[in-house]
C-alpha atoms as a printed R data frame, in Angstrom:
    type eleno elety resid chain resno      x       y       z
1   ATOM     1    CA   MET     A     1 51.934 142.076  95.933
2   ATOM     2    CA   ASN     A     2 54.168 139.454  96.889
3   ATOM     3    CA   ALA     A     3 53.600 136.095  95.978
4   ATOM     4    CA   SER     A     4 53.888 134.841  99.316
5   ATOM     5    CA   THR     A     5 50.428 136.378 100.112
6   ATOM     6    CA   PHE     A     6 48.800 133.514  98.702
7   ATOM     7    CA   SER     A     7 51.610 130.576  98.699
8   ATOM     8    CA   GLU     A     8 53.000 131.030 102.031
9   ATOM     9    CA   PRO     A     9 49.477 131.861 103.536
10  ATOM    10    CA   LEU     A    10 50.613 129.656 106.549
11  ATOM    11    CA   THR     A    11 54.136 130.616 107.246
12  ATOM    12    CA   PRO     A    12 55.114 134.004 109.041
13  ATOM    13    CA   ARG     A    13 56.521 135.890 105.756
14  ATOM    14    CA   GLY     A    14 53.138 135.308 104.167
15  ATOM    15    CA   VAL     A    15 51.107 136.713 107.346
16  ATOM    16    CA   ALA     A    16 53.698 139.869 106.705
17  ATOM    17    CA   ALA     A    17 52.800 140.137 103.169
18  ATOM    18    CA   PHE     A    18 49.167 141.257 104.304
19  ATOM    19    CA   ALA     A    19 50.150 144.113 106.047
20  ATOM    20    CA   ARG     A    20 51.438 145.555 102.585
21  ATOM    21    CA   ALA     A    21 48.732 144.263 100.038
22  ATOM    22    CA   GLY     A    22 45.164 145.473  99.778
23  ATOM    23    CA   LEU     A    23 42.800 145.274 102.267
24  ATOM    24    CA   SER     A    24 40.303 143.216  99.891
25  ATOM    25    CA   ARG     A    25 43.304 140.695  99.451
26  ATOM    26    CA   LEU     A    26 42.812 140.017 103.490
27  ATOM    27    CA   LEU     A    27 38.931 140.280 103.485
28  ATOM    28    CA   LEU     A    28 38.929 137.451 100.801
29  ATOM    29    CA   ALA     A    29 41.789 135.434 102.308
30  ATOM    30    CA   GLN     A    30 39.487 135.496 105.676
31  ATOM    31    CA   PHE     A    31 36.467 134.771 103.946
32  ATOM    32    CA   ILE     A    32 37.914 131.742 101.975
33  ATOM    33    CA   VAL     A    33 39.169 130.679 105.548
34  ATOM    34    CA   ALA     A    34 35.850 131.125 107.337
35  ATOM    35    CA   LEU     A    35 34.020 129.300 104.744
36  ATOM    36    CA   LEU     A    36 36.391 126.255 104.739
37  ATOM    37    CA   ALA     A    37 35.939 126.124 108.679
38  ATOM    38    CA   ALA     A    38 32.444 126.273 108.057
39  ATOM    39    CA   SER     A    39 32.078 123.432 105.904
40  ATOM    40    CA   THR     A    40 34.081 121.650 108.536
41  ATOM    41    CA   VAL     A    41 31.420 122.092 111.026
42  ATOM    42    CA   VAL     A    42 28.644 121.571 108.528
43  ATOM    43    CA   TRP     A    43 30.676 118.197 107.780
44  ATOM    44    CA   PHE     A    44 31.280 117.611 112.017
45  ATOM    45    CA   LEU     A    45 27.085 117.765 112.601
46  ATOM    46    CA   HIS     A    46 25.850 115.668 109.768
47  ATOM    47    CA   SER     A    47 28.344 112.788 110.105
48  ATOM    48    CA   SER     A    48 29.331 112.678 113.724
49  ATOM    49    CA   CYS     A    49 26.087 114.222 115.746
50  ATOM    50    CA   PHE     A    50 22.903 114.235 113.415
51  ATOM    51    CA   PRO     A    51 22.734 110.167 113.028
52  ATOM    52    CA   THR     A    52 22.602 109.702 116.741
53  ATOM    53    CA   VAL     A    53 19.595 112.398 116.948
54  ATOM    54    CA   ARG     A    54 17.653 110.343 114.377
55  ATOM    55    CA   ALA     A    55 18.652 107.393 115.902
56  ATOM    56    CA   ALA     A    56 17.095 108.949 119.316
57  ATOM    57    CA   ILE     A    57 13.784 110.053 117.560
58  ATOM    58    CA   ARG     A    58 13.277 106.720 116.072
59  ATOM    59    CA   GLN     A    59 13.363 105.506 119.614
60  ATOM    60    CA   LEU     A    60 10.667 107.866 121.096
61  ATOM    61    CA   PRO     A    61  6.969 106.277 121.712
62  ATOM    62    CA   ALA     A    62  4.398 107.230 119.481
63  ATOM    63    CA   SER     A    63  2.933 109.916 121.683
64  ATOM    64    CA   GLY     A    64  4.090 112.071 124.863
65  ATOM    65    CA   ALA     A    65  5.253 116.292 124.694
66  ATOM    66    CA   ILE     A    66  6.646 118.898 127.407
67  ATOM    67    CA   ASP     A    67  3.854 120.433 128.702
68  ATOM    68    CA   SER     A    68  3.787 123.267 131.288
69  ATOM    69    CA   GLY     A    69  7.028 122.262 132.353
70  ATOM    70    CA   LYS     A    70  6.996 118.774 132.781
71  ATOM    71    CA   LEU     A    71  8.144 115.689 130.358
72  ATOM    72    CA   ASP     A    72  4.899 113.814 129.370
73  ATOM    73    CA   TRP     A    73  7.180 110.039 129.102
74  ATOM    74    CA   ARG     A    74  5.151 107.393 127.895
75  ATOM    75    CA   GLY     A    75  8.436 104.860 127.980
76  ATOM    76    CA   GLY     A    76 10.249 103.378 130.674
77  ATOM    77    CA   SER     A    77 12.668 105.023 132.695
78  ATOM    78    CA   PRO     A    78 15.417 105.241 133.069
79  ATOM    79    CA   GLN     A    79 15.968 104.487 129.425
80  ATOM    80    CA   LEU     A    80 18.883 105.061 126.601
81  ATOM    81    CA   LEU     A    81 17.678 106.331 123.456
82  ATOM    82    CA   ALA     A    82 20.689 106.515 121.359
83  ATOM    83    CA   GLU     A    83 24.429 106.591 121.718
84  ATOM    84    CA   GLY     A    84 27.687 107.950 119.592
85  ATOM    85    CA   LYS     A    85 31.343 108.911 120.129
86  ATOM    86    CA   ILE     A    86 30.422 112.461 120.346
87  ATOM    87    CA   LEU     A    87 26.438 112.205 121.458
88  ATOM    88    CA   ALA     A    88 24.061 110.340 123.312
89  ATOM    89    CA   PHE     A    89 20.601 110.630 124.612
90  ATOM    90    CA   ASP     A    90 18.765 109.134 127.160
91  ATOM    91    CA   VAL     A    91 15.540 109.260 129.647
92  ATOM    92    CA   ASP     A    92 15.773 109.352 133.307
93  ATOM    93    CA   LEU     A    93 12.462 111.015 134.743
94  ATOM    94    CA   LYS     A    94 13.959 111.528 138.167
95  ATOM    95    CA   HIS     A    95 17.681 111.964 137.059
96  ATOM    96    CA   ALA     A    96 19.026 109.277 139.182
97  ATOM    97    CA   GLY     A    97 22.194 108.970 137.201
98  ATOM    98    CA   GLN     A    98 21.863 105.197 136.510
99  ATOM    99    CA   ILE     A    99 23.157 105.603 133.076
100 ATOM   100    CA   HIS     A   100 26.801 106.376 132.367
101 ATOM   101    CA   SER     A   101 27.456 107.254 129.161
102 ATOM   102    CA   PRO     A   102 31.269 106.910 127.458
103 ATOM   103    CA   ALA     A   103 29.834 109.962 124.729
104 ATOM   104    CA   ASP     A   104 31.233 113.313 125.269
105 ATOM   105    CA   VAL     A   105 28.015 114.861 125.936
106 ATOM   106    CA   GLN     A   106 25.059 113.098 127.346
107 ATOM   107    CA   ILE     A   107 21.828 114.634 127.162
108 ATOM   108    CA   GLU     A   108 19.246 113.485 129.468
109 ATOM   109    CA   PHE     A   109 15.547 114.297 129.510
110 ATOM   110    CA   GLY     A   110 13.959 113.959 133.282
111 ATOM   111    CA   ARG     A   111 10.610 115.188 134.653
112 ATOM   112    CA   ASP     A   112 11.275 119.084 134.800
113 ATOM   113    CA   SER     A   113 14.511 119.714 133.108
114 ATOM   114    CA   ILE     A   114 16.850 118.683 130.343
115 ATOM   115    CA   ARG     A   115 20.604 117.694 132.175
116 ATOM   116    CA   ILE     A   116 23.640 118.110 130.115
117 ATOM   117    CA   TYR     A   117 26.507 115.947 131.209
118 ATOM   118    CA   SER     A   118 29.985 116.456 129.863
119 ATOM   119    CA   LEU     A   119 33.643 116.266 130.915
120 ATOM   120    CA   PHE     A   120 33.242 119.739 133.271
121 ATOM   121    CA   GLY     A   121 30.055 118.078 134.865
122 ATOM   122    CA   TYR     A   122 26.287 118.857 134.089
123 ATOM   123    CA   THR     A   123 24.025 121.562 134.095
124 ATOM   124    CA   ASP     A   124 20.375 121.642 134.292
125 ATOM   125    CA   PHE     A   125 17.734 123.654 131.662
126 ATOM   126    CA   PHE     A   126 14.578 123.267 132.789
127 ATOM   127    CA   TYR     A   127 11.647 123.208 130.522
128 ATOM   128    CA   VAL     A   128  9.623 126.701 129.879
129 ATOM   129    CA   ALA     A   129  6.441 126.556 131.863
130 ATOM   130    CA   ASP     A   130  3.949 128.264 129.328
131 ATOM   131    CA   ARG     A   131  4.933 126.151 125.952
132 ATOM   132    CA   THR     A   132  4.247 122.798 124.527
133 ATOM   133    CA   SER     A   133  6.700 120.794 122.528
134 ATOM   134    CA   PRO     A   134  6.022 117.486 120.895
135 ATOM   135    CA   PHE     A   135  8.223 114.680 122.369
136 ATOM   136    CA   ASN     A   136  7.099 111.469 120.312
137 ATOM   137    CA   ARG     A   137  8.249 110.063 117.570
138 ATOM   138    CA   THR     A   138  4.973 110.736 115.281
139 ATOM   139    CA   ASP     A   139  5.811 114.370 115.344
140 ATOM   140    CA   LEU     A   140  9.394 114.618 115.597
141 ATOM   141    CA   GLU     A   141 10.423 112.517 112.861
142 ATOM   142    CA   PRO     A   142  8.969 114.350 110.016
143 ATOM   143    CA   LEU     A   143  9.965 117.753 111.796
144 ATOM   144    CA   TRP     A   144 13.485 116.378 112.231
145 ATOM   145    CA   GLY     A   145 13.241 115.240 108.463
146 ATOM   146    CA   ALA     A   146 12.000 118.740 107.432
147 ATOM   147    CA   TRP     A   147 14.388 121.242 109.205
148 ATOM   148    CA   ALA     A   148 17.987 119.030 109.183
149 ATOM   149    CA   ALA     A   149 19.063 120.577 106.223
150 ATOM   150    CA   GLU     A   150 18.224 123.857 107.356
151 ATOM   151    CA   ILE     A   151 19.877 123.422 110.864
152 ATOM   152    CA   LEU     A   152 23.032 122.559 109.145
153 ATOM   153    CA   PHE     A   153 22.803 125.692 106.309
154 ATOM   154    CA   LEU     A   154 21.942 128.023 109.424
155 ATOM   155    CA   ALA     A   155 24.686 126.552 111.206
156 ATOM   156    CA   GLY     A   156 27.303 127.233 108.177
157 ATOM   157    CA   ALA     A   157 26.218 130.599 107.870
158 ATOM   158    CA   ALA     A   158 26.509 131.450 111.729
159 ATOM   159    CA   VAL     A   159 30.387 129.924 111.420
160 ATOM   160    CA   ILE     A   160 31.081 132.383 108.452
161 ATOM   161    CA   VAL     A   161 29.477 135.422 110.295
162 ATOM   162    CA   GLY     A   162 30.686 134.907 113.578
163 ATOM   163    CA   LEU     A   163 34.575 134.095 112.233
164 ATOM   164    CA   LEU     A   164 34.816 137.386 110.176
165 ATOM   165    CA   SER     A   165 33.293 139.639 112.951
166 ATOM   166    CA   GLY     A   166 35.131 137.948 115.355
167 ATOM   167    CA   TRP     A   167 38.436 138.787 113.432
168 ATOM   168    CA   TRP     A   168 37.641 142.282 112.855
169 ATOM   169    CA   LEU     A   169 37.064 142.823 116.414
170 ATOM   170    CA   LEU     A   170 39.951 141.101 117.606
171 ATOM   171    CA   ALA     A   171 42.259 142.793 114.989
172 ATOM   172    CA   THR     A   172 40.943 146.393 116.046
173 ATOM   173    CA   ILE     A   173 42.255 145.186 119.189
174 ATOM   174    CA   TYR     A   174 45.343 143.876 118.354
175 ATOM   175    CA   PHE     A   175 46.436 145.894 115.712
176 ATOM   176    CA   LEU     A   176 47.686 149.047 118.272
177 ATOM   177    CA   PRO     A   177 50.179 146.350 120.186
178 ATOM   178    CA   ALA     A   178 51.089 144.913 116.835
179 ATOM   179    CA   TRP     A   179 51.951 148.731 115.415
180 ATOM   180    CA   THR     A   180 54.086 149.502 119.217
181 ATOM   181    CA   PHE     A   181 55.881 146.449 118.448
182 ATOM   182    CA   GLY     A   182 56.604 147.077 114.859
183 ATOM   183    CA   PHE     A   183 57.761 150.832 116.158
184 ATOM   184    CA   PHE     A   184 60.291 149.488 118.445
185 ATOM   185    CA   ALA     A   185 61.346 146.889 115.934
186 ATOM   186    CA   ASN     A   186 61.818 149.718 113.643
187 ATOM   187    CA   ARG     A   187 59.585 147.970 111.063
188 ATOM   188    CA   GLU     A   188 57.626 149.849 108.288
189 ATOM   189    CA   LEU     A   189 54.403 149.279 110.040
190 ATOM   190    CA   ASP     A   190 51.720 152.194 110.080
191 ATOM   191    CA   PHE     A   191 47.955 151.536 111.675
192 ATOM   192    CA   ARG     A   192 46.419 150.416 108.563
193 ATOM   193    CA   ALA     A   193 49.089 147.782 107.858
194 ATOM   194    CA   SER     A   194 48.841 146.531 111.681
195 ATOM   195    CA   TRP     A   195 45.289 145.995 111.695
196 ATOM   196    CA   LYS     A   196 45.951 143.954 108.309
197 ATOM   197    CA   LEU     A   197 48.325 142.180 109.914
198 ATOM   198    CA   SER     A   198 46.198 141.738 113.103
199 ATOM   199    CA   GLY     A   199 43.825 140.057 110.620
200 ATOM   200    CA   ALA     A   200 45.965 137.680 109.046
201 ATOM   201    CA   ALA     A   201 47.625 136.363 112.272
202 ATOM   202    CA   LEU     A   202 44.343 135.005 113.150
203 ATOM   203    CA   LEU     A   203 44.145 132.647 110.143
204 ATOM   204    CA   PRO     A   204 46.844 130.060 110.885
205 ATOM   205    CA   GLY     A   205 44.913 129.575 113.938
206 ATOM   206    CA   ALA     A   206 41.510 129.293 112.455
207 ATOM   207    CA   LEU     A   207 42.721 126.216 109.871
208 ATOM   208    CA   LEU     A   208 44.621 124.504 112.922
209 ATOM   209    CA   VAL     A   209 41.239 124.161 114.696
210 ATOM   210    CA   ALA     A   210 39.502 123.057 111.778
211 ATOM   211    CA   VAL     A   211 41.866 120.422 111.130
212 ATOM   212    CA   SER     A   212 41.475 119.580 114.997
213 ATOM   213    CA   VAL     A   213 37.558 119.535 114.440
214 ATOM   214    CA   TRP     A   214 38.321 116.834 111.371
215 ATOM   215    CA   LEU     A   215 40.570 114.893 113.896
216 ATOM   216    CA   TYR     A   216 37.845 114.927 116.466
217 ATOM   217    CA   GLY     A   217 35.268 113.559 114.057
218 ATOM   218    CA   PHE     A   218 37.059 110.750 112.982
219 ATOM   219    CA   GLY     A   219 38.091 110.207 116.498
220 ATOM   220    CA   PHE     A   220 41.956 110.566 116.081
221 ATOM   221    CA   LEU     A   221 41.583 113.501 119.075
222 ATOM   222    CA   ASN     A   222 39.430 113.253 121.901
223 ATOM   223    CA   LEU     A   223 37.745 116.119 123.911
224 ATOM   224    CA   VAL     A   224 40.698 117.033 126.089
225 ATOM   225    CA   SER     A   225 43.017 117.018 123.330
226 ATOM   226    CA   PHE     A   226 40.688 119.045 121.252
227 ATOM   227    CA   GLY     A   227 40.168 121.299 124.229
228 ATOM   228    CA   PHE     A   228 43.663 121.722 124.073
229 ATOM   229    CA   ILE     A   229 44.335 123.059 120.586
230 ATOM   230    CA   PHE     A   230 41.576 125.235 120.485
231 ATOM   231    CA   ALA     A   231 42.681 126.868 123.485
232 ATOM   232    CA   ALA     A   232 46.093 126.996 122.085
233 ATOM   233    CA   HIS     A   233 45.226 128.532 118.558
234 ATOM   234    CA   PHE     A   234 44.679 131.930 120.652
235 ATOM   235    CA   VAL     A   235 48.504 131.843 122.047
236 ATOM   236    CA   LEU     A   236 49.517 130.921 117.924
237 ATOM   237    CA   GLY     A   237 47.772 133.961 116.961
238 ATOM   238    CA   TRP     A   238 49.515 136.133 119.020
239 ATOM   239    CA   ILE     A   239 53.027 134.576 118.086
240 ATOM   240    CA   TYR     A   240 52.187 135.087 114.389
241 ATOM   241    CA   LEU     A   241 51.274 138.521 115.318
242 ATOM   242    CA   PHE     A   242 54.675 139.535 116.580
243 ATOM   243    CA   VAL     A   243 57.067 136.938 114.741
244 ATOM   244    CA   SER     A   244 55.714 137.459 111.384
245 ATOM   245    CA   GLN     A   245 56.837 141.503 111.595
246 ATOM   246    CA   LEU     A   246 60.601 140.488 111.564
247 ATOM   247    CA   PHE     A   247 59.949 139.304 107.451
248 ATOM   248    CA   LEU     A   248 58.639 142.873 107.138
249 ATOM   249    CA   PRO     A   249 61.074 145.802 106.220
250 ATOM   250    CA   ARG     A   250 62.964 147.560 108.447
251 ATOM   251    CA   SER     A   251 61.993 151.627 108.560
252 ATOM   252    CA   LEU     A   252 63.804 154.309 106.672
253 ATOM   253    CA   GLU     A   253 66.302 156.253 108.864
254 ATOM   254    CA   LEU     A   254 67.130 159.939 108.008
255 ATOM   255    CA   PRO     A   255 71.110 160.135 107.556
256 ATOM   256    CA   PRO     A   256 72.797 161.941 110.275
257 ATOM   257    CA   LYS     A   257 73.125 165.714 109.832
258 ATOM   258    CA   SER     A   258 76.852 166.824 109.056
259 ATOM   259    CA   ASN     A   259 78.673 169.109 111.223
260 ATOM   260    CA   PRO     A   260 78.487 172.524 109.913
261 ATOM   261    CA   PHE     A   261 81.717 173.460 111.668
262 ATOM   262    CA   LYS     A   262 83.695 170.584 110.310
263 ATOM   263    CA   PRO     A   263 86.065 171.741 107.389
264 ATOM   264    CA   ALA     A   264 84.947 170.067 104.301
């Protein structure tokens, strides 16, 4: 196997090396990148979102619940519960719009629904009519303390499973266009190698998103910039998919047949 498979995983030459490497090498590289992405998401939730959730729970009254599709609120309304750079929580029973948070996502609890504000407007989610949920500091604070670690673990596992499944699905979709391009470019690329090349071409984009999550969490990127990078990482995968083929060896061509009627 070419050493560039691991020494240059972010270059088109390194991506091209996966086409000729064993399948286990690609799966190992995908798992490592998925693990890095999952660690990034867990860090982001723990450092940028969970502190705001804890602060909001501590501002709840000692009693209250969501019962029969209605919020039983024992405090003043409207009321800001907690606010961070990423998240903000407030209670406005009438959704009167009196609280405007500069956070990227504002979650507002009303009498009948939860309203989520973001850059794209707002969306309402109505409470389930036949379910009772606690909405007070007494019940939610110990629940959050008991489940916070499990939520982080489940989030990380979901990222790993989601990325691996998505990469395998996209590789199955991309390998035929990749093979077609390689055929006309006269490159040594069969169906199996095309699938491995397609899977490897998605890794640089995933690493770019992971880095952008860190930058977003530290405040170096705003939500618009992060959204632009997230959309651009799909295009980056296509660029690697085709540019990396230029580093594959050319197909061996058969020598032209000699003219049997030409004298030696």
